[in-house]
N, C-alpha and C positions, 0 to 999 in steps of 0.2 A: 701579654699586652699590659702596658703601664696604665695607671689611673687616667691620665690624659687621653690615651687612646680609647679606653673603655667609655669615658664620658663622651668623647666625640662619636663613637659608634652608637651609643644610646640615643644621642640627639639626632644623629643622621637617620636612624630608624624612625624617629618621630617626624622629622622634616619630610622624609620620603612618604610616610603614611599620610601626613597632612596633605601633601601635594596630590597623592593618589585619590584622596577623599573628594577633592573638588570643592570642599567647603571653605569657610573662612578660618583664619588662624584662631580667632576667638572661639568659634564653635568647636573646633577640634580640641582646643585646650580645655574648655568646659567639660567635654566628654571624657577626657583623659586625666583630669585633675592637674593640669599643668598651668604655669603662669604664662600668659600670652607674650609678655616681654621677653621671657626666656626663649620661647620658640622663635620669636622674631630675631633675637640676637643670634641664635644658632643658624637660622636660615641664612642670615647675612654672612656670618663667619664661614660657613661651609661653601657658600657661593663664591667667596674670594679665593678658594683653593687651599692647598695645604698650609698648615701653620709653620712656625719656625723650625720644628724638628724635621719636617719633610718639605720645606719651602723650595719652590722653584727659584733658581737664581736668575736674576736679570743680567748678571755679569758672567762672563766666561773667562776662566783662568787660562792663560796661554804661557808657554815657556818664554822667559826673557832671553833675548839675544844680545850678547855684548858686542857692540860695534866700536872698533878702535876710534879714538878721537882724531879728528882731522884738524891739523893745524896748518894754517895757510900763511905763507910769507907775503901774500898779496894783500895790501891794505884795502880796507873797505871804507865806505862813506855813507853817512846818513844825513840828509838835509831835512830840517824841520822849519816850518813857517809859522808866523804868529796866527795865521788863519786856520791852522790845524792840519794842513797837509804834510805829508812826509814822503820822502824818496829814499829808498835804501838801495845801495849799490854793493854787490859782492866784490867788485873790483873798482878801482878809481877810473872814472871816465876821462877822456882826453881833456887837457887843460883848456883848449879852445872851446869845447862844448860847455864847460863850467863857466867860462867868461861870458859866453853868449847867454847862458841861463841867467847869470847875474845881471847882465845888461837888460834883459827882457823883464825883469821883476818889477820894474817901475811902471 
């Protein structure tokens, strides 16, 4: 066991013993010659879970899948207004529809 593991095991023993005692951290520390802020630090650190060496990852690595790029010969269209709205079209709408939209903007 490395020094970090030994230190963690030492303090885990004290934290577990303090909890089992049912007393206050201050009283436990006075009985065992410990600094109360050290016990408090280790209590919080151990409650958070494993440290960096054994940390539980919030991310899961998954294999990357290469997808061939899709090139489209169909033109697309994006309309932006000064009011902030935006319309995106994967393909051009009919010209009549665009003219009706343009006429209705006023």
